Backbone and ligand atoms as CSV (ligand in chain L), in Angstrom:
chain,resi,resn,atom,element,x,y,z
A,1,UNK,N,N,-17.964,18.385,18.591
A,1,UNK,CA,C,-17.391,17.257,17.853
A,1,UNK,C,C,-16.947,17.703,16.472
A,2,UNK,N,N,-17.854,18.497,15.813
A,2,UNK,CA,C,-17.585,18.986,14.468
A,2,UNK,C,C,-16.367,19.925,14.483
A,3,UNK,N,N,-16.328,20.827,15.475
A,3,UNK,CA,C,-15.223,21.807,15.590
A,3,UNK,C,C,-13.903,21.126,15.934
A,4,UNK,N,N,-13.997,20.157,16.858
A,4,UNK,CA,C,-12.734,19.531,17.286
A,4,UNK,C,C,-12.174,18.682,16.145
A,5,UNK,N,N,-13.067,18.098,15.339
A,5,UNK,CA,C,-12.580,17.335,14.197
A,5,UNK,C,C,-11.861,18.255,13.185
A,6,UNK,N,N,-12.472,19.431,12.981
A,6,UNK,CA,C,-11.874,20.411,12.038
A,6,UNK,C,C,-10.531,20.898,12.568
A,7,UNK,N,N,-10.439,21.109,13.918
A,7,UNK,CA,C,-9.184,21.550,14.503
A,7,UNK,C,C,-8.106,20.470,14.380
A,8,UNK,N,N,-8.546,19.215,14.441
A,8,UNK,CA,C,-7.596,18.115,14.365
A,8,UNK,C,C,-7.165,17.839,12.922
A,9,UNK,N,N,-7.798,18.500,11.949
A,9,UNK,CA,C,-7.599,18.183,10.525
A,9,UNK,C,C,-6.134,18.105,10.104
A,10,UNK,N,N,-5.307,19.134,10.430
A,10,UNK,CA,C,-3.883,19.034,10.001
A,10,UNK,C,C,-3.172,17.858,10.638
A,11,UNK,N,N,-3.540,17.525,11.870
A,11,UNK,CA,C,-2.889,16.376,12.569
A,11,UNK,C,C,-3.342,15.051,11.911
A,12,UNK,N,N,-4.618,14.983,11.578
A,12,UNK,CA,C,-5.117,13.772,10.900
A,12,UNK,C,C,-4.392,13.600,9.553
A,13,UNK,N,N,-4.176,14.746,8.879
A,13,UNK,CA,C,-3.507,14.666,7.558
A,13,UNK,C,C,-2.074,14.201,7.727
A,14,UNK,N,N,-1.383,14.742,8.788
A,14,UNK,CA,C,0.000,14.334,9.043
A,14,UNK,C,C,0.045,12.815,9.330
A,15,UNK,N,N,-0.856,12.333,10.173
A,15,UNK,CA,C,-0.870,10.893,10.494
A,15,UNK,C,C,-1.205,10.076,9.283
A,16,UNK,N,N,-2.122,10.591,8.422
A,16,UNK,CA,C,-2.496,9.906,7.182
A,16,UNK,C,C,-1.257,9.747,6.285
A,17,UNK,N,N,-0.491,10.833,6.141
A,17,UNK,CA,C,0.679,10.781,5.245
A,17,UNK,C,C,1.769,9.866,5.802
A,18,UNK,N,N,1.943,9.883,7.130
A,18,UNK,CA,C,2.929,8.974,7.750
A,18,UNK,C,C,2.560,7.514,7.482
A,19,UNK,N,N,1.249,7.194,7.651
A,19,UNK,CA,C,0.797,5.823,7.401
A,19,UNK,C,C,0.961,5.462,5.930
A,20,UNK,N,N,0.645,6.431,5.018
A,20,UNK,CA,C,0.786,6.190,3.581
A,20,UNK,C,C,2.236,5.835,3.229
A,21,UNK,N,N,3.185,6.587,3.833
A,21,UNK,CA,C,4.593,6.352,3.526
A,21,UNK,C,C,4.992,4.937,3.929
A,22,UNK,N,N,4.546,4.508,5.151
A,22,UNK,CA,C,4.924,3.153,5.627
A,22,UNK,C,C,4.251,2.095,4.736
A,23,UNK,N,N,3.009,2.312,4.345
A,23,UNK,CA,C,2.309,1.342,3.476
A,23,UNK,C,C,3.029,1.217,2.151
A,24,UNK,N,N,3.310,2.391,1.545
A,24,UNK,CA,C,3.950,2.401,0.205
A,24,UNK,C,C,5.315,1.701,0.282
A,25,UNK,N,N,6.069,1.927,1.394
A,25,UNK,CA,C,7.377,1.303,1.507
A,25,UNK,C,C,7.208,-0.207,1.382
A,26,UNK,N,N,6.212,-0.770,2.049
A,26,UNK,CA,C,5.962,-2.214,1.977
A,26,UNK,C,C,5.499,-2.655,0.584
A,27,UNK,N,N,4.584,-1.871,-0.016
A,27,UNK,CA,C,4.042,-2.254,-1.329
A,27,UNK,C,C,5.174,-2.237,-2.385
A,28,UNK,N,N,6.184,-1.393,-2.165
A,28,UNK,CA,C,7.290,-1.345,-3.113
A,28,UNK,C,C,8.369,-2.387,-2.814
A,29,UNK,N,N,8.581,-2.658,-1.505
A,29,UNK,CA,C,9.716,-3.517,-1.140
A,29,UNK,C,C,9.369,-5.006,-1.176
A,30,UNK,N,N,8.090,-5.351,-0.856
A,30,UNK,CA,C,7.738,-6.791,-0.832
A,30,UNK,C,C,7.928,-7.474,-2.185
A,31,UNK,N,N,7.422,-6.859,-3.310
A,31,UNK,CA,C,7.679,-7.495,-4.594
A,31,UNK,C,C,9.161,-7.548,-4.955
A,32,UNK,N,N,9.965,-6.612,-4.430
A,32,UNK,CA,C,11.422,-6.613,-4.672
A,32,UNK,C,C,12.035,-7.843,-3.955
A,33,UNK,N,N,11.546,-8.127,-2.719
A,33,UNK,CA,C,11.994,-9.336,-2.031
A,33,UNK,C,C,11.612,-10.585,-2.812
A,34,UNK,N,N,10.386,-10.570,-3.413
A,34,UNK,CA,C,9.920,-11.726,-4.208
A,34,UNK,C,C,10.879,-11.960,-5.396
A,35,UNK,N,N,11.404,-10.865,-6.000
A,35,UNK,CA,C,12.334,-11.021,-7.141
A,35,UNK,C,C,13.524,-11.868,-6.715
A,36,UNK,N,N,14.107,-11.567,-5.559
A,36,UNK,CA,C,15.267,-12.326,-5.077
A,36,UNK,C,C,14.859,-13.708,-4.584
A,37,UNK,N,N,13.699,-13.769,-3.926
A,37,UNK,CA,C,13.220,-15.052,-3.398
A,37,UNK,C,C,12.983,-16.051,-4.530
A,38,UNK,N,N,12.397,-15.545,-5.657
A,38,UNK,CA,C,12.109,-16.427,-6.793
A,38,UNK,C,C,13.371,-17.046,-7.363
A,39,UNK,N,N,14.497,-16.321,-7.179
A,39,UNK,CA,C,15.765,-16.827,-7.741
A,39,UNK,C,C,16.499,-17.757,-6.743
A,40,UNK,N,N,16.024,-17.830,-5.501
A,40,UNK,CA,C,16.701,-18.671,-4.477
A,40,UNK,C,C,16.202,-20.102,-4.588
A,41,UNK,N,N,17.098,-21.108,-4.473
A,41,UNK,CA,C,16.660,-22.493,-4.548
A,41,UNK,C,C,15.628,-22.839,-3.455
A,42,UNK,N,N,14.537,-23.519,-3.825
A,42,UNK,CA,C,13.477,-23.883,-2.850
A,42,UNK,C,C,14.055,-24.707,-1.706
A,43,UNK,N,N,13.693,-24.371,-0.474
A,43,UNK,CA,C,14.152,-25.135,0.694
A,43,UNK,C,C,15.535,-24.726,1.209
A,44,UNK,N,N,16.187,-23.762,0.489
A,44,UNK,CA,C,17.540,-23.315,0.922
A,44,UNK,C,C,17.436,-22.384,2.128
A,45,UNK,N,N,18.579,-22.139,2.788
A,45,UNK,CA,C,18.613,-21.204,3.914
A,45,UNK,C,C,18.209,-19.823,3.437
A,46,UNK,N,N,18.653,-19.486,2.221
A,46,UNK,CA,C,18.381,-18.179,1.684
A,46,UNK,C,C,16.875,-17.982,1.518
A,47,UNK,N,N,16.207,-19.016,0.984
A,47,UNK,CA,C,14.756,-18.924,0.791
A,47,UNK,C,C,14.036,-18.765,2.139
A,48,UNK,N,N,14.538,-19.496,3.156
A,48,UNK,CA,C,13.926,-19.423,4.492
A,48,UNK,C,C,14.067,-18.001,5.074
A,49,UNK,N,N,15.234,-17.378,4.841
A,49,UNK,CA,C,15.439,-16.006,5.323
A,49,UNK,C,C,14.479,-15.035,4.655
A,50,UNK,N,N,14.286,-15.185,3.337
A,50,UNK,CA,C,13.332,-14.309,2.610
A,50,UNK,C,C,11.939,-14.503,3.171
A,51,UNK,N,N,11.596,-15.750,3.459
A,51,UNK,CA,C,10.234,-16.008,3.977
A,51,UNK,C,C,9.988,-15.253,5.282
A,52,UNK,N,N,10.995,-15.275,6.178
A,52,UNK,CA,C,10.850,-14.553,7.459
A,52,UNK,C,C,10.748,-13.058,7.191
A,53,UNK,N,N,11.632,-12.521,6.308
A,53,UNK,CA,C,11.621,-11.080,6.021
A,53,UNK,C,C,10.239,-10.660,5.468
A,54,UNK,N,N,9.735,-11.501,4.555
A,54,UNK,CA,C,8.437,-11.200,3.928
A,54,UNK,C,C,7.294,-11.200,4.931
A,55,UNK,N,N,7.318,-12.217,5.819
A,55,UNK,CA,C,6.236,-12.302,6.810
A,55,UNK,C,C,6.264,-11.102,7.760
A,56,UNK,N,N,7.479,-10.727,8.193
A,56,UNK,CA,C,7.575,-9.589,9.145
A,56,UNK,C,C,7.161,-8.300,8.492
A,57,UNK,N,N,7.547,-8.119,7.215
A,57,UNK,CA,C,7.172,-6.885,6.489
A,57,UNK,C,C,5.657,-6.825,6.321
A,58,UNK,N,N,5.063,-7.956,5.904
A,58,UNK,CA,C,3.612,-8.009,5.626
A,58,UNK,C,C,2.802,-7.795,6.880
A,59,UNK,N,N,3.165,-8.525,7.940
A,59,UNK,CA,C,2.342,-8.484,9.170
A,59,UNK,C,C,2.698,-7.316,10.075
A,60,UNK,N,N,3.991,-7.012,10.188
A,60,UNK,CA,C,4.450,-6.024,11.160
A,60,UNK,C,C,4.317,-4.603,10.654
A,61,UNK,N,N,4.424,-4.398,9.341
A,61,UNK,CA,C,4.401,-3.043,8.806
A,61,UNK,C,C,3.225,-2.799,7.877
A,62,UNK,N,N,3.065,-3.655,6.842
A,62,UNK,CA,C,2.090,-3.342,5.797
A,62,UNK,C,C,0.650,-3.373,6.278
A,63,UNK,N,N,0.300,-4.395,7.048
A,63,UNK,CA,C,-1.110,-4.507,7.511
A,63,UNK,C,C,-1.478,-3.341,8.430
A,64,UNK,N,N,-0.671,-3.068,9.504
A,64,UNK,CA,C,-1.040,-1.929,10.344
A,64,UNK,C,C,-1.007,-0.598,9.588
A,65,UNK,N,N,-0.037,-0.428,8.646
A,65,UNK,CA,C,0.066,0.830,7.905
A,65,UNK,C,C,-1.157,1.023,7.002
A,66,UNK,N,N,-1.610,-0.063,6.341
A,66,UNK,CA,C,-2.776,0.021,5.487
A,66,UNK,C,C,-4.009,0.403,6.331
A,67,UNK,N,N,-4.137,-0.231,7.509
A,67,UNK,CA,C,-5.278,0.035,8.390
A,67,UNK,C,C,-5.258,1.513,8.820
A,68,UNK,N,N,-4.064,2.029,9.202
A,68,UNK,CA,C,-3.964,3.429,9.646
A,68,UNK,C,C,-4.243,4.406,8.493
A,69,UNK,N,N,-3.774,4.051,7.280
A,69,UNK,CA,C,-4.067,4.890,6.112
A,69,UNK,C,C,-5.546,5.032,5.933
A,70,UNK,N,N,-6.279,3.912,6.016
A,70,UNK,CA,C,-7.710,3.923,5.856
A,70,UNK,C,C,-8.394,4.681,6.995
A,71,UNK,N,N,-7.975,4.409,8.247
A,71,UNK,CA,C,-8.632,5.037,9.369
A,71,UNK,C,C,-8.501,6.572,9.290
A,72,UNK,N,N,-7.259,7.065,9.101
A,72,UNK,CA,C,-7.065,8.511,9.046
A,72,UNK,C,C,-7.648,9.132,7.765
A,73,UNK,N,N,-7.579,8.378,6.642
A,73,UNK,CA,C,-8.161,8.857,5.383
A,73,UNK,C,C,-9.665,9.022,5.523
A,74,UNK,N,N,-10.313,8.033,6.150
A,74,UNK,CA,C,-11.782,8.113,6.315
A,74,UNK,C,C,-12.142,9.237,7.310
A,75,UNK,N,N,-11.306,9.414,8.352
A,75,UNK,CA,C,-11.566,10.535,9.245
A,75,UNK,C,C,-11.457,11.861,8.529
A,76,UNK,N,N,-10.441,11.991,7.658
A,76,UNK,CA,C,-10.284,13.240,6.870
A,76,UNK,C,C,-11.524,13.444,5.984
A,77,UNK,N,N,-11.903,12.361,5.333
A,77,UNK,CA,C,-12.995,12.460,4.352
A,77,UNK,C,C,-14.318,12.790,5.018
A,78,UNK,N,N,-14.468,12.480,6.305
A,78,UNK,CA,C,-15.752,12.701,6.959
A,78,UNK,C,C,-15.828,14.016,7.736
A,79,UNK,N,N,-14.716,14.803,7.727
A,79,UNK,CA,C,-14.821,16.143,8.327
A,79,UNK,C,C,-15.712,16.985,7.405
A,80,UNK,N,N,-16.816,17.489,7.933
A,80,UNK,CA,C,-17.797,18.165,7.071
A,80,UNK,C,C,-17.164,19.365,6.339
A,81,UNK,N,N,-17.458,19.479,5.037
A,81,UNK,CA,C,-17.058,20.637,4.268
A,81,UNK,C,C,-15.616,20.650,3.792
A,82,UNK,N,N,-14.833,19.606,4.147
A,82,UNK,CA,C,-13.429,19.621,3.792
A,82,UNK,C,C,-13.163,19.093,2.374
A,83,UNK,N,N,-14.000,18.164,1.920
A,83,UNK,CA,C,-13.829,17.645,0.553
A,83,UNK,C,C,-15.063,18.007,-0.248
A,84,UNK,N,N,-14.836,18.519,-1.471
A,84,UNK,CA,C,-15.936,18.835,-2.383
A,84,UNK,C,C,-16.226,17.569,-3.176
A,85,UNK,N,N,-17.305,16.874,-2.824
A,85,UNK,CA,C,-17.591,15.572,-3.407
A,85,UNK,C,C,-18.116,15.650,-4.852
A,86,UNK,N,N,-18.313,16.901,-5.329
A,86,UNK,CA,C,-18.713,17.076,-6.742
A,86,UNK,C,C,-17.496,16.983,-7.668
A,87,UNK,N,N,-16.269,17.109,-7.101
A,87,UNK,CA,C,-15.076,17.082,-7.931
A,87,UNK,C,C,-14.714,15.654,-8.294
A,88,UNK,N,N,-14.026,15.513,-9.443
A,88,UNK,CA,C,-13.653,14.162,-9.892
A,88,UNK,C,C,-12.407,13.583,-9.248
A,89,UNK,N,N,-11.469,14.458,-8.773
A,89,UNK,CA,C,-10.188,13.941,-8.275
A,89,UNK,C,C,-10.344,12.968,-7.117
A,90,UNK,N,N,-11.294,13.310,-6.191
A,90,UNK,CA,C,-11.418,12.471,-4.987
A,90,UNK,C,C,-11.891,11.047,-5.359
A,91,UNK,N,N,-12.819,10.982,-6.330
A,91,UNK,CA,C,-13.352,9.661,-6.721
A,91,UNK,C,C,-12.290,8.873,-7.475
A,92,UNK,N,N,-11.502,9.588,-8.331
A,92,UNK,CA,C,-10.416,8.908,-9.059
A,92,UNK,C,C,-9.367,8.417,-8.062
A,93,UNK,N,N,-9.054,9.303,-7.054
A,93,UNK,CA,C,-8.108,8.869,-6.026
A,93,UNK,C,C,-8.592,7.624,-5.305
A,94,UNK,N,N,-9.862,7.633,-4.911
A,94,UNK,CA,C,-10.382,6.472,-4.169
A,94,UNK,C,C,-10.359,5.202,-5.035
A,95,UNK,N,N,-10.554,5.364,-6.362
A,95,UNK,CA,C,-10.438,4.230,-7.277
A,95,UNK,C,C,-9.011,3.685,-7.284
A,96,UNK,N,N,-8.029,4.573,-7.297
A,96,UNK,CA,C,-6.625,4.135,-7.287
A,96,UNK,C,C,-6.279,3.469,-5.949
A,97,UNK,N,N,-6.845,4.001,-4.850
A,97,UNK,CA,C,-6.625,3.411,-3.519
A,97,UNK,C,C,-7.175,1.984,-3.501
A,98,UNK,N,N,-8.336,1.802,-4.168
A,98,UNK,CA,C,-8.915,0.434,-4.259
A,98,UNK,C,C,-7.971,-0.476,-4.996
A,99,UNK,N,N,-7.372,0.019,-6.091
A,99,UNK,CA,C,-6.412,-0.796,-6.869
A,99,UNK,C,C,-5.195,-1.168,-6.002
A,100,UNK,N,N,-4.698,-0.183,-5.213
A,100,UNK,CA,C,-3.561,-0.461,-4.334
A,100,UNK,C,C,-3.918,-1.551,-3.303
A,101,UNK,N,N,-5.187,-1.484,-2.817
A,101,UNK,CA,C,-5.631,-2.454,-1.810
A,101,UNK,C,C,-5.705,-3.857,-2.434
A,102,UNK,N,N,-6.224,-3.903,-3.698
A,102,UNK,CA,C,-6.235,-5.186,-4.424
A,102,UNK,C,C,-4.828,-5.741,-4.605
A,103,UNK,N,N,-3.913,-4.824,-4.972
A,103,UNK,CA,C,-2.519,-5.186,-5.164
A,103,UNK,C,C,-1.955,-5.803,-3.881
A,104,UNK,N,N,-2.284,-5.149,-2.744
A,104,UNK,CA,C,-1.866,-5.652,-1.434
A,104,UNK,C,C,-2.368,-7.114,-1.231
A,105,UNK,N,N,-3.615,-7.327,-1.624
A,105,UNK,CA,C,-4.206,-8.672,-1.506
A,105,UNK,C,C,-3.461,-9.685,-2.368
A,106,UNK,N,N,-3.079,-9.295,-3.585
A,106,UNK,CA,C,-2.322,-10.227,-4.436
A,106,UNK,C,C,-0.945,-10.517,-3.829
A,107,UNK,N,N,-0.291,-9.481,-3.277
A,107,UNK,CA,C,1.029,-9.685,-2.660
A,107,UNK,C,C,0.913,-10.703,-1.518
A,108,UNK,N,N,-0.192,-10.602,-0.739
A,108,UNK,CA,C,-0.375,-11.514,0.387
A,108,UNK,C,C,-0.561,-12.954,-0.132
A,109,UNK,N,N,-1.285,-13.075,-1.240
A,109,UNK,CA,C,-1.478,-14.421,-1.801
A,109,UNK,C,C,-0.131,-14.998,-2.265
A,110,UNK,N,N,0.658,-14.180,-2.953
A,110,UNK,CA,C,1.972,-14.660,-3.460
A,110,UNK,C,C,2.929,-14.958,-2.290
A,111,UNK,N,N,2.818,-14.138,-1.235
A,111,UNK,CA,C,3.681,-14.392,-0.042
A,111,UNK,C,C,3.356,-15.758,0.563
A,112,UNK,N,N,2.037,-16.066,0.657
A,112,UNK,CA,C,1.648,-17.366,1.205
A,112,UNK,C,C,2.088,-18.503,0.282
A,113,UNK,N,N,2.028,-18.281,-1.041
A,113,UNK,CA,C,2.511,-19.310,-1.977
A,113,UNK,C,C,4.007,-19.588,-1.757
A,114,UNK,N,N,4.804,-18.508,-1.578
A,114,UNK,CA,C,6.231,-18.702,-1.305
A,114,UNK,C,C,6.401,-19.514,-0.018
A,115,UNK,N,N,5.635,-19.137,1.038
A,115,UNK,CA,C,5.787,-19.790,2.344
A,115,UNK,C,C,5.441,-21.277,2.250
A,116,UNK,N,N,4.504,-21.610,1.342
A,116,UNK,CA,C,4.088,-23.019,1.155
A,116,UNK,C,C,4.921,-23.695,0.036
A,117,UNK,N,N,5.937,-22.990,-0.441
A,117,UNK,CA,C,6.789,-23.470,-1.559
A,117,UNK,C,C,6.010,-23.814,-2.794
A,118,UNK,N,N,4.998,-22.949,-3.073
A,118,UNK,CA,C,4.208,-23.187,-4.276
A,118,UNK,C,C,4.311,-22.034,-5.255
A,119,UNK,N,N,5.349,-21.205,-5.112
A,119,UNK,CA,C,5.471,-20.074,-6.048
A,119,UNK,C,C,5.664,-20.584,-7.462
A,120,UNK,N,N,4.849,-20.009,-8.409
A,120,UNK,CA,C,4.985,-20.446,-9.807
A,120,UNK,C,C,5.498,-19.357,-10.718
A,121,UNK,N,N,5.651,-18.098,-10.145
A,121,UNK,CA,C,6.024,-16.975,-11.019
A,121,UNK,C,C,7.555,-16.806,-11.050
A,122,UNK,N,N,8.083,-16.455,-12.219
A,122,UNK,CA,C,9.524,-16.197,-12.327
A,122,UNK,C,C,9.879,-14.812,-11.753
A,123,UNK,N,N,11.165,-14.559,-11.508
A,123,UNK,CA,C,11.619,-13.284,-10.949
A,123,UNK,C,C,11.159,-12.110,-11.829
A,124,UNK,N,N,11.154,-12.339,-13.156
A,124,UNK,CA,C,10.778,-11.276,-14.084
A,124,UNK,C,C,9.343,-10.775,-13.836
A,125,UNK,N,N,8.426,-11.716,-13.483
A,125,UNK,CA,C,7.049,-11.355,-13.199
A,125,UNK,C,C,6.975,-10.335,-12.029
A,126,UNK,N,N,7.747,-10.639,-10.961
A,126,UNK,CA,C,7.708,-9.729,-9.800
A,126,UNK,C,C,8.373,-8.394,-10.116
A,127,UNK,N,N,9.406,-8.444,-11.007
A,127,UNK,CA,C,10.078,-7.220,-11.426
A,127,UNK,C,C,9.068,-6.288,-12.114
A,128,UNK,N,N,8.182,-6.881,-12.947
A,128,UNK,CA,C,7.203,-6.099,-13.682
A,128,UNK,C,C,6.114,-5.562,-12.732
A,129,UNK,N,N,5.547,-6.472,-11.891
A,129,UNK,CA,C,4.463,-5.997,-10.998
A,129,UNK,C,C,4.948,-4.953,-10.009
A,130,UNK,N,N,6.270,-4.972,-9.737
A,130,UNK,CA,C,6.856,-3.982,-8.831
A,130,UNK,C,C,6.608,-2.512,-9.264
A,131,UNK,N,N,6.386,-2.358,-10.603
A,131,UNK,CA,C,6.195,-0.979,-11.131
A,131,UNK,C,C,4.773,-0.484,-10.857
A,132,UNK,N,N,3.795,-1.387,-10.638
A,132,UNK,CA,C,2.412,-0.961,-10.540
A,132,UNK,C,C,2.108,0.004,-9.371
A,133,UNK,N,N,2.584,-0.309,-8.145
A,133,UNK,CA,C,2.273,0.629,-7.036
A,133,UNK,C,C,2.928,1.995,-7.270
A,134,UNK,N,N,4.049,2.037,-7.971
A,134,UNK,CA,C,4.699,3.326,-8.241
A,134,UNK,C,C,3.747,4.179,-9.093
A,135,UNK,N,N,3.163,3.571,-10.136
A,135,UNK,CA,C,2.264,4.304,-11.003
A,135,UNK,C,C,1.065,4.837,-10.251
A,136,UNK,N,N,0.454,3.947,-9.392
A,136,UNK,CA,C,-0.705,4.357,-8.631
A,136,UNK,C,C,-0.364,5.497,-7.668
A,137,UNK,N,N,0.798,5.408,-7.018
A,137,UNK,CA,C,1.227,6.425,-6.069
A,137,UNK,C,C,1.407,7.778,-6.744
A,138,UNK,N,N,2.047,7.765,-7.937
A,138,UNK,CA,C,2.243,9.032,-8.685
A,138,UNK,C,C,0.857,9.644,-8.976
A,139,UNK,N,N,-0.074,8.825,-9.468
A,139,UNK,CA,C,-1.406,9.300,-9.782
A,139,UNK,C,C,-2.076,9.886,-8.565
A,140,UNK,N,N,-2.034,9.195,-7.421
A,140,UNK,CA,C,-2.703,9.643,-6.210
A,140,UNK,C,C,-2.130,10.969,-5.720
A,141,UNK,N,N,-0.808,11.095,-5.681
A,141,UNK,CA,C,-0.175,12.324,-5.162
A,141,UNK,C,C,-0.560,13.517,-6.064
A,142,UNK,N,N,-0.502,13.318,-7.418
A,142,UNK,CA,C,-0.891,14.423,-8.303
A,142,UNK,C,C,-2.350,14.780,-8.078
A,143,UNK,N,N,-3.227,13.791,-7.941
A,143,UNK,CA,C,-4.649,14.064,-7.737
A,143,UNK,C,C,-4.917,14.834,-6.454
A,144,UNK,N,N,-4.272,14.418,-5.319
A,144,UNK,CA,C,-4.604,15.098,-4.047
A,144,UNK,C,C,-3.966,16.457,-3.931
A,145,UNK,N,N,-2.802,16.643,-4.601
A,145,UNK,CA,C,-2.118,17.931,-4.446
A,145,UNK,C,C,-2.570,18.930,-5.521
A,146,UNK,N,N,-2.627,18.492,-6.784
A,146,UNK,CA,C,-2.985,19.398,-7.897
A,146,UNK,C,C,-4.507,19.533,-8.036
A,147,UNK,N,N,-5.214,18.475,-7.665
A,147,UNK,CA,C,-6.683,18.442,-7.825
A,147,UNK,C,C,-7.076,18.965,-9.214
A,148,UNK,N,N,-6.636,18.252,-10.287
A,148,UNK,CA,C,-6.768,18.814,-11.634
A,148,UNK,C,C,-8.196,18.849,-12.184
A,149,UNK,N,N,-9.109,18.102,-11.604
A,149,UNK,CA,C,-10.508,18.125,-12.095
A,149,UNK,C,C,-11.479,17.845,-10.967
L,1,HEM,C1,C,-9.346,4.823,2.211
L,1,HEM,C2,C,-8.289,5.402,1.783
L,1,HEM,C3,C,-8.079,6.901,1.744
L,1,HEM,C4,C,-8.968,7.924,1.989
L,1,HEM,C5,C,-10.430,7.836,2.423
L,1,HEM,C6,C,-8.242,9.154,1.819
L,1,HEM,C7,C,-8.766,10.432,2.009
L,1,HEM,C8,C,-8.033,11.587,2.006
L,1,HEM,C9,C,-8.572,12.910,2.215
L,1,HEM,C10,C,-10.038,13.242,2.450
L,1,HEM,C11,C,-7.533,13.799,2.186
L,1,HEM,C12,C,-7.608,15.314,2.323
L,1,HEM,C13,C,-7.655,15.936,0.945
L,1,HEM,C14,C,-7.613,17.442,1.036
L,1,HEM,O1,O,-7.946,17.991,2.058
L,1,HEM,O2,O,-7.188,18.043,0.068
L,1,HEM,C15,C,-6.333,13.029,1.917
L,1,HEM,C16,C,-5.061,13.566,1.822
L,1,HEM,C17,C,-3.980,12.902,1.317
L,1,HEM,N1,N,-3.943,11.563,0.921
L,1,HEM,FE1,FE,-5.430,10.204,1.234
L,1,HEM,N2,N,-6.947,8.846,1.468
L,1,HEM,C18,C,-6.820,7.504,1.378
L,1,HEM,C19,C,-5.685,6.801,0.995
L,1,HEM,C20,C,-4.516,7.397,0.492
L,1,HEM,C21,C,-3.443,6.721,-0.134
L,1,HEM,C22,C,-3.357,5.216,-0.388
L,1,HEM,C23,C,-2.496,7.657,-0.471
L,1,HEM,C24,C,-1.149,7.509,-1.173
L,1,HEM,C25,C,-0.676,6.427,-1.762
L,1,HEM,C26,C,-2.972,8.927,0.012
L,1,HEM,C27,C,-2.275,10.101,-0.100
L,1,HEM,C28,C,-2.691,11.316,0.418
L,1,HEM,C29,C,-1.864,12.518,0.483
L,1,HEM,C30,C,-0.409,12.660,0.026
L,1,HEM,C31,C,-2.674,13.523,1.063
L,1,HEM,C32,C,-2.285,14.957,1.407
L,1,HEM,C33,C,-2.685,15.916,0.286
L,1,HEM,C34,C,-2.474,17.346,0.666
L,1,HEM,O3,O,-3.303,17.897,1.377
L,1,HEM,O4,O,-1.484,17.937,0.276
L,1,HEM,N3,N,-4.229,8.744,0.572
L,1,HEM,N4,N,-6.650,11.707,1.838
């Protein structure tokens, strides 16, 4: 079991990165859809189209991609001897992953508000929050690749 997990390590990493890319695509694109949705008149055909696009992105891509990121990430983390748990980068990375997960939760709340026609935030708000996952992603990639501490 231990050996086969270690042999599968590069494959697990490849699957982890594929899932991360799909998750990040959603985390970056959903708030961009909210920017346009917030500017569309409530109850219009345009607003209804955004609602469908948002639901499909959230349910069809983001949720499965987040689950796969976690599943393959946890499998990587539990291969014995592969991560030095004394180092700081892994814990900082996991902290940033937690923030991305919280961000995902907020996006889901705002998506439901749009669907119920209860959105209260202006387009500018979504334009600003759109930058947050970019910052977290830059931090995570530098941490996992450079492992600076
Ligand atoms: C529960 C969530 C996660 C866990 C437990 C996890 C765990 C891991 C582990 C143990 C590795 C191997 C590190 C190494 O061998 O050097 C890894 C690699 C990687 N992770 Fe994650 N990860 C998670 C989420 C994420 C997220 C959200 C991102 C990006 C936004 C990400 C990006 C990467 C990248 C790019 C690599 C490849 C680094 C390399 O070897 O070059 N991970 N992850």
